Backbone bond lengths (Angstrom), bond angles and torsions (degrees), N, CA, C in turn:
res aa  C-N    CA-C-N  psi(-1)  N-CA   C-N-CA  omega(-1)  CA-C   N-CA-C  phi
1 M - - - 1.450 - - 1.532 112.18 -
2 A 1.346 115.21 24.05 1.447 118.50 -176.67 1.519 112.52 -68.94
3 G 1.332 118.55 -17.05 1.444 121.34 -177.11 1.507 114.25 -79.16
4 V 1.326 118.04 -1.43 1.454 121.26 -177.70 1.523 108.83 -111.37
5 T 1.318 116.91 118.67 1.458 120.93 177.63 1.519 109.45 -79.17
6 P 1.344 117.63 160.13 1.474 119.90 177.38 1.526 112.83 -55.06
7 T 1.332 117.12 -38.30 1.468 119.91 179.90 1.524 110.46 -65.60
8 R 1.316 116.15 -41.24 1.466 119.66 179.61 1.528 110.93 -66.39
9 Y 1.322 116.62 -40.36 1.461 120.48 174.51 1.523 110.17 -56.99
10 R 1.324 114.78 -47.54 1.472 119.84 -174.75 1.513 111.30 -62.19
11 W 1.319 117.45 -47.91 1.464 119.73 -177.40 1.527 112.18 -71.85
12 G 1.317 117.02 -34.85 1.459 119.08 175.28 1.517 111.82 -64.57
13 A 1.327 116.06 -42.66 1.460 120.05 178.07 1.522 111.32 -65.64
14 I 1.324 116.68 -40.80 1.469 120.15 179.25 1.526 110.69 -62.99
15 A 1.343 116.37 -40.23 1.462 119.31 179.90 1.526 110.89 -59.57
16 W 1.330 116.54 -45.43 1.465 118.81 179.89 1.524 112.20 -72.77
17 L 1.298 117.75 -32.08 1.468 119.67 175.91 1.532 110.87 -65.01
18 L 1.322 115.97 -35.86 1.466 119.57 -178.54 1.528 112.90 -73.68
19 T 1.338 117.86 -8.12 1.472 117.82 174.45 1.525 110.90 -64.63
20 L 1.324 117.01 -14.96 1.469 120.38 175.69 1.523 112.03 -68.02
21 Q 1.332 116.89 -9.48 1.462 119.77 176.01 1.530 111.61 -59.19
22 F 1.329 116.17 -22.97 1.458 120.66 179.16 1.531 111.26 -56.84
23 F 1.327 116.58 -41.69 1.462 120.00 -177.98 1.523 111.42 -66.90
24 V 1.332 116.40 -36.33 1.466 120.07 178.05 1.523 109.99 -66.39
25 A 1.342 116.20 -47.67 1.465 119.95 -179.20 1.522 111.05 -63.28
26 E 1.314 116.81 -41.03 1.460 119.49 -179.54 1.528 111.38 -64.45
27 T 1.331 116.42 -41.63 1.470 119.57 -179.60 1.518 111.25 -64.50
28 V 1.341 116.02 -43.99 1.465 119.38 178.99 1.526 110.30 -63.09
29 A 1.355 116.44 -44.06 1.469 120.06 -179.64 1.523 110.78 -64.12
30 Q 1.321 116.98 -37.93 1.462 119.51 179.26 1.535 111.40 -66.10
31 L 1.330 116.34 -39.96 1.460 119.79 179.04 1.528 111.37 -64.81
32 R 1.328 115.93 -32.65 1.459 119.59 179.71 1.528 112.41 -82.55
33 T 1.339 115.60 -15.33 1.465 119.93 179.07 1.520 107.71 -106.32
34 G 1.285 117.96 99.65 1.457 120.71 -177.29 1.515 112.55 -65.18
35 G 1.328 115.84 136.90 1.453 120.64 175.57 1.511 115.40 84.70
36 H 1.326 118.56 2.75 1.464 119.38 179.21 1.522 109.18 -74.50
37 S 1.335 116.54 128.90 1.459 122.27 -179.50 1.522 110.28 -107.07
38 R 1.309 117.06 128.90 1.464 120.34 178.00 1.524 111.46 -68.01
39 A 1.309 117.28 -27.52 1.468 120.43 179.75 1.523 111.83 -83.78
40 G 1.315 117.08 -40.56 1.460 119.80 -173.47 1.507 115.61 -95.27
41 D 1.337 118.84 -23.94 1.470 122.02 -174.63 1.518 110.20 -112.62
42 V 1.330 115.88 140.65 1.463 120.43 -179.74 1.523 109.94 -76.36
43 I 1.318 115.99 160.76 1.464 121.68 -176.63 1.521 111.05 -62.69
44 S 1.325 117.16 -37.91 1.468 121.15 -174.34 1.519 112.87 -60.96
45 E 1.332 117.60 -22.23 1.461 119.18 178.89 1.525 112.12 -64.50
46 L 1.324 116.81 -23.65 1.463 120.14 177.36 1.526 111.08 -70.54
47 G 1.330 116.74 -23.52 1.463 120.11 178.93 1.504 113.71 -108.91
48 A 1.335 116.94 9.29 1.464 120.45 -178.89 1.523 110.85 -66.22
49 S 1.311 115.34 154.72 1.459 120.00 178.95 1.522 109.71 -57.79
50 G 1.314 116.12 129.17 1.452 121.82 179.86 1.508 114.35 91.81
51 A 1.359 118.71 -7.82 1.456 120.90 177.13 1.526 109.29 -69.70
52 P 1.349 117.94 144.29 1.474 120.21 -176.50 1.527 113.86 -56.82
53 A 1.331 117.85 -34.62 1.468 120.48 -177.53 1.521 111.38 -116.33
54 A 1.323 116.27 34.36 1.465 120.33 -176.77 1.529 111.54 -61.07
55 L 1.322 117.07 -43.37 1.463 120.15 -178.41 1.527 111.01 -62.17
56 L 1.323 116.76 -44.33 1.465 120.78 179.20 1.523 111.01 -62.40
57 M 1.329 116.99 -45.94 1.464 120.30 -175.96 1.513 111.59 -67.69
58 N 1.313 117.42 -43.27 1.459 120.20 -179.42 1.525 111.70 -69.49
59 A 1.333 116.74 -35.60 1.466 119.38 174.59 1.526 110.52 -63.42
60 S 1.324 116.27 -37.82 1.461 120.50 178.11 1.523 110.92 -63.76
61 F 1.339 116.95 -39.07 1.462 119.82 177.48 1.532 111.01 -61.40
62 V 1.311 116.48 -46.07 1.466 120.35 -178.65 1.524 110.81 -64.64
63 V 1.332 116.21 -45.53 1.473 120.42 178.66 1.532 109.92 -60.73
64 Q 1.333 116.09 -37.93 1.461 119.93 179.06 1.522 111.23 -59.62
65 G 1.312 116.89 -43.78 1.455 120.05 178.79 1.522 112.26 -63.02
66 V 1.332 116.22 -41.62 1.465 119.89 179.45 1.530 110.59 -63.96
67 L 1.326 116.85 -41.47 1.463 120.54 -179.47 1.522 111.85 -66.33
68 I 1.322 116.34 -41.43 1.468 119.41 179.16 1.524 110.59 -62.83
69 G 1.329 116.27 -47.47 1.456 119.78 -179.94 1.516 113.16 -64.81
70 A 1.334 117.02 -40.65 1.470 120.27 -179.84 1.521 110.87 -64.68
71 G 1.332 116.91 -44.86 1.458 119.53 179.00 1.520 112.42 -61.95
72 A 1.319 116.44 -41.58 1.464 120.04 179.74 1.528 111.10 -64.16
73 A 1.328 117.43 -40.60 1.466 120.49 -179.78 1.525 111.38 -67.40
74 L 1.325 116.73 -40.47 1.462 120.42 -177.36 1.524 112.72 -72.37
75 L 1.325 116.93 -36.15 1.462 120.88 -174.33 1.527 113.51 -96.52
76 R 1.329 117.18 -0.76 1.466 119.49 -176.81 1.525 112.87 -52.80
77 P 1.345 121.72 -46.11 1.473 119.41 -179.20 1.519 113.77 -65.34
78 A 1.324 117.71 -14.44 1.463 120.38 -179.56 1.513 112.63 -85.31
79 L 1.336 117.45 -4.30 1.458 121.15 -175.51 1.523 109.40 -104.86
80 A 1.335 115.79 124.51 1.455 120.57 -172.45 1.521 111.65 -103.18
81 G 1.335 115.37 162.47 1.458 121.76 171.12 1.520 113.80 74.95
82 R 1.347 113.76 -171.19 1.457 120.08 -179.50 1.528 111.47 -64.17
83 G 1.344 116.22 -35.89 1.459 119.30 177.15 1.507 111.84 -60.71
84 G 1.334 116.79 -41.66 1.455 120.61 178.73 1.514 112.74 -63.94
85 Q 1.333 117.05 -29.79 1.464 120.41 178.30 1.528 111.82 -73.54
86 L 1.339 116.66 -27.60 1.460 120.03 -178.18 1.524 112.86 -88.23
87 V 1.321 117.78 -22.31 1.472 120.76 -176.85 1.525 112.34 -55.21
88 P 1.347 120.24 -48.82 1.469 119.09 -178.06 1.521 113.61 -58.15
89 A 1.325 117.45 -39.61 1.467 119.94 -178.58 1.521 111.03 -65.51
90 F 1.323 116.65 -46.46 1.464 120.08 -177.93 1.528 112.01 -69.67
91 T 1.326 116.84 -43.44 1.462 118.76 -178.91 1.528 111.44 -69.63
92 T 1.328 117.10 -32.33 1.464 119.19 175.83 1.520 110.30 -64.99
93 A 1.346 116.17 -40.99 1.461 119.82 176.84 1.521 110.52 -61.43
94 A 1.330 116.98 -42.96 1.464 120.54 179.09 1.527 111.16 -64.19
95 A 1.333 116.33 -39.57 1.460 120.26 -179.18 1.532 111.24 -66.84
96 V 1.327 115.88 -46.13 1.466 119.44 179.07 1.521 110.55 -63.06
97 G 1.324 116.40 -39.37 1.458 120.15 -178.92 1.515 112.94 -62.29
98 V 1.330 117.31 -46.70 1.462 119.03 -177.69 1.529 111.67 -71.04
99 V 1.340 117.38 -27.82 1.466 119.89 173.99 1.527 109.91 -65.68
100 L 1.335 116.45 -41.89 1.463 119.74 177.70 1.530 111.13 -61.98
101 V 1.334 116.66 -37.06 1.462 120.21 178.15 1.525 110.56 -61.12
102 G 1.342 116.16 -38.89 1.457 119.30 -179.29 1.514 113.72 -77.94
103 V 1.324 116.36 -35.69 1.465 119.87 -178.10 1.525 111.36 -75.68
104 F 1.323 116.01 -34.34 1.464 120.87 178.99 1.530 108.95 -117.86
105 P 1.316 117.34 79.95 1.471 120.71 -175.07 1.517 112.55 -66.91
106 L 1.304 113.81 167.63 1.455 120.57 179.29 1.527 109.89 -58.96
107 G 1.321 116.97 130.82 1.452 121.51 -179.14 1.508 113.70 99.22
108 S 1.339 117.72 -5.07 1.466 119.45 178.79 1.528 109.21 -104.16
109 Q 1.329 117.18 -84.26 1.464 121.02 177.19 1.525 107.58 -116.26
110 E 1.320 114.57 95.70 1.459 121.26 -171.66 1.531 112.42 -60.27
111 D 1.335 117.03 -40.03 1.462 119.42 -176.39 1.522 111.59 -62.26
112 L 1.335 116.10 -47.79 1.462 119.55 179.85 1.525 111.18 -67.47
113 H 1.309 116.28 -36.84 1.465 119.62 178.68 1.527 111.06 -63.79
114 Q 1.325 117.26 -47.42 1.457 120.86 -179.50 1.527 111.57 -66.93
115 A 1.331 116.23 -38.72 1.461 119.62 177.61 1.524 110.84 -63.42
116 G 1.338 116.01 -41.19 1.457 119.67 178.33 1.522 112.04 -64.10
117 A 1.335 116.62 -42.12 1.466 119.60 179.49 1.526 110.89 -63.26
118 G 1.340 116.35 -44.65 1.457 119.12 179.07 1.515 112.32 -63.53
119 L 1.333 116.64 -40.41 1.462 120.81 178.85 1.523 110.84 -63.14
120 H 1.329 115.65 -39.26 1.463 119.46 -179.63 1.524 111.32 -66.78
121 F 1.327 116.86 -45.88 1.462 119.70 -177.36 1.532 111.65 -66.68
122 V 1.337 116.58 -47.18 1.462 120.04 -178.49 1.532 110.58 -65.83
123 G 1.344 116.29 -48.89 1.460 119.55 -179.85 1.509 112.61 -63.96
124 G 1.335 117.06 -37.77 1.457 119.93 -179.58 1.517 112.14 -67.30
125 G 1.335 117.21 -46.43 1.459 119.99 -179.90 1.516 112.53 -63.16
126 L 1.338 116.46 -46.92 1.465 119.74 179.26 1.525 111.00 -68.72
127 G 1.325 116.90 -31.62 1.457 119.74 176.96 1.518 112.22 -63.67
128 L 1.338 116.74 -38.25 1.464 119.75 177.13 1.522 111.20 -65.89
129 L 1.329 117.19 -38.53 1.464 119.97 177.64 1.530 111.04 -64.63
130 A 1.333 116.00 -42.03 1.470 119.05 177.33 1.522 110.89 -64.89
131 L 1.324 116.69 -39.36 1.466 120.43 176.68 1.522 111.23 -61.06
132 A 1.330 116.04 -38.47 1.461 119.97 -179.29 1.529 110.73 -59.23
133 Y 1.337 116.65 -45.92 1.456 120.13 179.77 1.535 111.42 -69.90
134 A 1.311 116.81 -29.18 1.463 119.60 -178.36 1.522 112.53 -73.53
135 V 1.328 117.49 -34.65 1.467 120.28 -176.01 1.519 112.79 -98.78
136 R 1.332 117.94 -12.10 1.459 120.09 -174.75 1.527 113.60 -60.82
137 P 1.354 120.66 -36.11 1.466 118.90 177.75 1.522 113.26 -58.68
138 R 1.313 118.63 -25.08 1.463 121.04 -178.99 1.521 112.59 -101.01
139 S 1.316 117.92 -25.16 1.469 120.57 -179.40 1.524 109.09 -149.73
140 E 1.319 115.56 106.50 1.461 120.42 178.83 1.521 111.14 -63.86
141 A 1.340 116.81 -40.24 1.465 120.68 -177.66 1.526 111.25 -65.06
142 L 1.337 116.75 -46.78 1.458 120.57 -179.85 1.524 110.77 -64.51
143 G 1.320 117.20 -43.01 1.452 120.20 178.91 1.520 112.41 -61.64
144 T 1.333 116.32 -40.82 1.465 119.85 179.08 1.519 111.24 -65.82
145 A 1.333 117.17 -43.20 1.467 120.79 179.50 1.522 111.11 -61.57
146 L 1.312 117.35 -43.67 1.465 120.74 179.47 1.525 111.35 -66.55
147 A 1.335 116.76 -37.10 1.461 119.86 178.19 1.529 111.07 -63.58
148 L 1.332 116.88 -42.46 1.468 120.27 179.59 1.525 111.06 -65.14
149 L 1.335 116.97 -42.07 1.465 120.11 178.44 1.528 110.85 -65.62
150 G 1.327 116.85 -39.89 1.455 119.89 178.18 1.515 112.62 -64.98
151 L 1.324 116.63 -40.28 1.464 119.89 177.56 1.525 111.35 -65.37
152 L 1.334 116.04 -40.92 1.466 119.78 178.94 1.522 110.81 -62.47
153 S 1.332 116.73 -47.55 1.454 120.49 -178.87 1.528 111.39 -62.82
154 T 1.326 116.85 -43.67 1.458 120.49 -179.14 1.525 111.76 -65.71
155 A 1.336 116.45 -42.65 1.465 119.99 179.67 1.525 111.18 -64.70
156 M 1.330 117.16 -44.24 1.458 120.34 -179.13 1.533 111.60 -68.37
157 T 1.323 116.49 -32.18 1.467 119.62 174.69 1.525 110.80 -62.82
158 L 1.320 115.53 -42.07 1.456 119.94 178.30 1.528 110.89 -64.35
159 F 1.334 116.85 -44.11 1.463 120.13 178.38 1.532 111.52 -62.05
160 F 1.331 115.65 -42.39 1.459 119.80 -179.58 1.524 110.81 -64.22
161 A 1.326 116.45 -42.00 1.466 119.98 -179.83 1.526 111.88 -66.09
162 L 1.323 116.36 -33.39 1.466 120.45 -179.33 1.528 112.97 -86.92
163 G 1.330 116.49 -3.08 1.452 119.94 179.44 1.512 114.63 78.69
164 I 1.330 116.70 18.39 1.470 120.83 177.88 1.522 107.42 -87.96
165 T 1.316 116.15 81.26 1.466 120.79 -172.66 1.521 112.83 -127.11
166 S 1.320 117.68 10.86 1.465 119.30 -174.36 1.526 112.50 -67.26
167 F 1.311 117.68 -29.88 1.465 120.35 -176.02 1.533 111.72 -74.67
168 L 1.337 116.91 -50.44 1.467 121.25 -177.94 1.513 113.21 -99.06
169 G 1.308 117.95 -10.10 1.447 121.01 -173.07 1.514 110.15 86.09
170 E 1.320 117.14 162.14 1.463 120.31 -178.06 1.521 111.55 -62.62
171 G 1.324 116.22 -47.24 1.459 119.73 179.74 1.522 111.97 -67.87
172 G 1.335 116.91 -38.68 1.452 120.18 179.58 1.516 112.53 -66.21
173 T 1.328 117.42 -40.17 1.460 120.88 178.35 1.521 110.94 -66.31
174 E 1.345 115.92 -41.31 1.464 118.93 178.49 1.528 110.84 -64.02
175 R 1.302 116.53 -41.42 1.471 119.77 179.32 1.523 111.61 -67.60
176 A 1.341 116.90 -33.57 1.465 119.42 175.96 1.520 111.30 -65.35
177 A 1.335 117.06 -25.85 1.465 121.16 175.21 1.526 111.65 -83.26
178 A 1.339 116.44 -33.57 1.467 120.39 -174.00 1.526 113.20 -86.53
179 Y 1.323 117.73 -42.03 1.461 120.82 -172.54 1.532 114.31 -61.02
180 P 1.345 119.55 -38.98 1.467 117.78 -179.29 1.520 114.33 -61.07
181 I 1.338 117.40 -21.68 1.466 118.96 -175.86 1.524 111.51 -67.85
182 P 1.350 120.78 -56.94 1.459 118.35 177.74 1.520 113.40 -65.45
183 V 1.336 117.14 -33.76 1.466 119.07 177.76 1.526 110.37 -62.98
184 G 1.343 116.23 -45.82 1.456 119.66 179.65 1.522 113.13 -65.47
185 L 1.331 116.93 -41.04 1.466 119.29 178.49 1.524 111.25 -64.60
186 A 1.329 116.90 -39.41 1.462 120.01 177.98 1.528 110.70 -63.66
187 L 1.337 116.90 -42.48 1.458 120.23 177.34 1.524 111.39 -63.12
188 A 1.332 115.94 -43.29 1.461 119.67 179.63 1.522 111.19 -63.42
189 G 1.332 116.78 -43.09 1.462 119.57 179.32 1.515 111.86 -62.38
190 A 1.334 116.92 -47.36 1.463 120.33 179.89 1.527 110.82 -65.01
191 G 1.350 115.91 -40.22 1.454 119.24 -179.68 1.515 112.91 -65.94
192 L 1.323 117.21 -43.75 1.462 119.94 178.77 1.520 111.52 -65.58
193 W 1.315 116.34 -36.41 1.469 120.41 176.89 1.522 110.01 -62.65
194 S 1.330 116.38 -43.50 1.463 120.29 179.00 1.518 111.52 -67.13
195 L 1.321 116.73 -42.62 1.466 120.48 -179.03 1.525 112.17 -66.73
196 S 1.321 116.96 -25.59 1.464 119.77 -178.87 1.520 111.76 -65.80
197 R 1.317 117.76 -19.46 1.462 121.55 -179.86 1.516 112.46 -89.21
198 R 1.326 117.41 -4.23 1.451 121.23 178.02 1.516 109.67 -100.30
199 P 1.343 117.25 151.13 1.469 118.30 176.71 1.510 110.84 -65.80
200 E 1.317 115.28 137.82 1.461 120.16 -179.38 1.519 109.70 -76.25
201 P 1.342 118.52 131.84 1.464 120.27 -179.94 1.519 111.94 -64.48
202 A 1.351 114.68 147.88 1.462 119.09 179.34 1.526 109.54 -64.89
203 P 1.314 117.45 140.16 1.471 119.39 179.80 1.517 111.36 -65.55
204 G 1.314 117.04 142.16 1.458 122.26 178.79 1.515 111.38 -75.22
205 P 1.324 116.97 170.29 1.475 119.92 -179.84 1.518 111.36 -65.57
206 S 1.323 115.38 149.79 1.465 120.75 177.65 1.525 110.21 -75.81
207 R 1.329 115.88 170.40 1.464 119.67 178.51 1.517 111.52 -61.31
208 R 1.323 116.51 -39.01 1.464 119.78 179.49 1.517 110.51 -63.78
209 E 1.333 116.80 -41.48 1.464 120.22 178.22 1.523 111.29 -66.09
210 L 1.352 116.17 -38.49 1.463 119.22 178.15 1.524 111.17 -63.40
211 R 1.337 116.96 -42.31 1.466 119.99 178.46 1.523 111.18 -64.21
212 A 1.342 117.02 -39.61 1.465 120.12 177.87 1.523 110.65 -63.46
213 Q 1.344 116.87 -40.79 1.456 120.24 177.83 1.522 111.61 -63.58
214 E 1.337 116.22 -39.05 1.466 119.55 178.64 1.532 111.01 -65.66
215 R 1.342 116.86 -40.99 1.465 119.32 178.65 1.529 110.86 -64.59
216 T 1.329 117.34 -40.25 1.460 120.95 178.69 1.523 111.20 -64.00
217 A 1.339 115.60 -42.44 1.461 119.36 179.16 1.519 111.49 -64.97
218 A 1.357 116.97 -40.19 1.464 120.55 178.85 1.529 110.62 -64.15
219 A 1.336 117.17 -41.57 1.461 120.68 178.44 1.524 111.07 -64.32
220 E 1.319 117.71 -38.58 1.459 121.34 178.82 1.527 111.22 -66.38
221 R 1.354 116.33 -39.57 1.461 119.04 177.48 1.525 111.24 -65.32
222 A 1.338 117.23 -39.23 1.461 120.70 178.10 1.525 111.08 -64.29
223 R 1.321 116.65 -40.40 1.466 120.35 178.94 1.520 110.87 -64.38
224 E 1.333 116.88 -43.06 1.459 120.25 178.51 1.532 111.34 -64.25
225 R 1.349 116.83 -37.89 1.458 119.87 178.47 1.520 111.37 -64.77
226 D 1.335 117.31 -43.74 1.459 120.72 179.14 1.521 111.47 -63.53
227 A 1.344 115.48 -39.04 1.464 118.73 179.38 1.524 110.69 -65.49
228 A 1.348 115.72 -38.70 1.468 118.84 179.15 1.522 111.15 -66.12
229 L 1.339 117.74 -39.56 1.463 120.56 178.47 1.522 111.63 -65.48
230 E 1.305 118.37 -39.73 1.460 121.68 178.28 1.518 111.01 -65.14
231 A 1.349 115.23 -39.71 1.468 118.43 179.03 1.519 111.04 -66.03
232 A 1.344 117.47 -37.81 1.466 120.80 179.75 1.518 111.31 -68.52
233 A 1.336 118.55 -30.62 1.470 121.68 -179.56 1.509 112.67 -77.52
234 G 1.322 119.93 -10.71 1.453 122.97 -179.44 1.507 111.23 92.75
235 P 1.338 116.51 166.42 1.468 119.50 -179.18 1.520 111.01 -66.67
236 T 1.256 117.66 139.84 1.476 122.37 179.31 1.514 109.56 -72.92
237 G 1.309 115.28 148.20 1.474 119.71 178.21 1.508 113.39 77.89
238 A 1.349 120.04 15.37 1.460 121.33 179.76 1.522 109.18 -67.82
239 A 1.333 116.21 145.68 1.485 121.60 -177.73 1.510 110.08 -65.16
240 S 1.320 115.83 134.27 1.456 120.73 178.50 1.522 109.33 -75.83
241 P 1.319 118.63 153.05 1.465 120.27 -178.90 1.527 111.46 -62.23
242 R 1.346 114.93 142.34 1.466 120.50 -179.22 1.510 109.35 -71.53
243 P 1.314 117.30 140.53 1.473 119.62 177.92 1.520 111.03 -66.83
244 A 1.341 116.16 153.35 1.468 120.91 179.53 1.530 110.21 -68.94
245 A 1.317 115.72 148.66 1.472 120.49 179.62 1.516 109.73 -67.35
246 P 1.296 117.91 141.66 1.465 120.65 178.05 1.523 111.06 -58.26
247 A 1.350 115.44 156.02 1.462 120.22 -179.34 1.504 110.51 -62.75
248 G 1.279 115.20 134.16 1.459 120.63 179.08 1.494 114.03 93.94
249 E 1.330 118.65 -13.60 1.469 120.77 178.58 1.516 109.33 -93.24
250 P 1.316 116.69 146.00 1.481 118.99 -179.45 1.524 111.29 -68.47
251 D 1.301 113.52 148.05 1.481 119.87 177.62 1.510 108.22 -84.08
252 D 1.326 116.01 118.19 1.472 119.85 -179.38 1.511 112.05 -61.39
253 D 1.331 115.82 -24.02 1.464 118.22 -177.00 1.529 112.04 -87.36
254 F 1.368 117.39 -2.84 1.471 119.35 -178.19 1.505 109.21 -74.32
255 D 1.324 117.05 131.02 1.459 122.87 179.19 1.514 107.26 -108.80
256 P 1.369 118.66 107.11 1.467 120.25 -177.27 1.519 112.40 -63.12
257 E 1.333 117.65 -26.43 1.452 119.66 179.89 1.514 112.36 -75.95
258 D 1.328 115.93 -18.03 1.473 119.90 179.61 1.514 107.51 -134.83
259 P 1.332 117.98 79.15 1.460 120.63 -175.21 1.513 113.48 -66.01
260 W 1.322 117.40 -18.65 1.466 119.35 -179.07 1.545 112.65 -87.29
261 A 1.316 116.93 -4.69 1.478 119.41 179.02 1.514 109.59 -68.30
262 T 1.353 115.43 142.25 1.453 120.22 -178.87 1.511 110.58 -78.14
263 S 1.304 115.96 134.96 1.462 120.14 179.09 1.504 110.70 -64.65
264 R 1.311 116.07 141.06 1.442 119.78 178.94 1.520 112.69 -82.36
265 R 1.347 116.24 -9.76 1.456 120.11 177.47 1.523 108.53 -103.88
266 R 1.287 116.44 136.30 1.454 122.32 176.42 1.513 109.34 -86.62
267 D 1.354 117.04 132.35 1.461 121.57 176.46 1.504 110.12 -78.35
C-alpha cells in the first residue's frame, strides 16, 4: 500500500464516510413526504416528480455517486489482490447507477431510472464482496463484515428483482439491498484509514519460492536418510574376520601364560 499517501487515504476515507449522507437526505425527504412507508414504498418515490423533497433526494443520489467514485479512485492503490482489481469496476458501476437514478427520477424516463437502480444495487453488492477479499489480508474482522454486508445486499437485490417481497415489503426489500452499500463503504473507508497508520506486514513467499523450499527440504530429508542407512551398515572398508586356523595348527592368539583367556580367533 505504499502508493497511497496519508492525505490520499484521508480524503478517500472521508468520501466513503460521507456516503452516509444518503440516510440523512432520505429521512428529511420522508418527513416532508407525508404517508411514505419505508416498508411499502420504494426509495425512488421520494425523488419522483412532484414529490415535496424531490430536489433534495435526487441531489443526494447524484452526490452519492460522486462520493462512491471519488473514494474508489483515491483508495484503489490501497486494495490488494484480485479483489482489489475488481473493486473499481463494481464501485464505478454502482456510482454511475445511482447518478442515473438522480438524473432520471421516477416518473421521467423509467428505463434509464430502472437501469440505474439495478446497476447501483448489483455493482454495490459485488463491490462490497470484492472489498472484503481486498482488505481481509490486513483485517479479518473488516473483511468478514464487508463480506456479510455484500452478501446481504446481493441476496436482497435478487429477491427484489424476482418480486419476493412479501416478508419485508417492496420498500423494505429494496432498502435491505440499498442500505448495506453506504454502510459497507463507510466501514471500509474508516477501516482503511485506520489500517494506514499501522505498519504493513511483510509479504509472504511466492508460490515459486514455496516450491523451491519444499524441494530443498525433500533433498535434505533424503540426504539424512542415506546418511542414517550408511551409519547403520557400519563403516565401509572394515576388516573382514580372520579365518580359523586349520586343524592341528597352533592358535596364534593362544596365550600359554593365561590359558583361560578367550581366543580372539573364532574356530
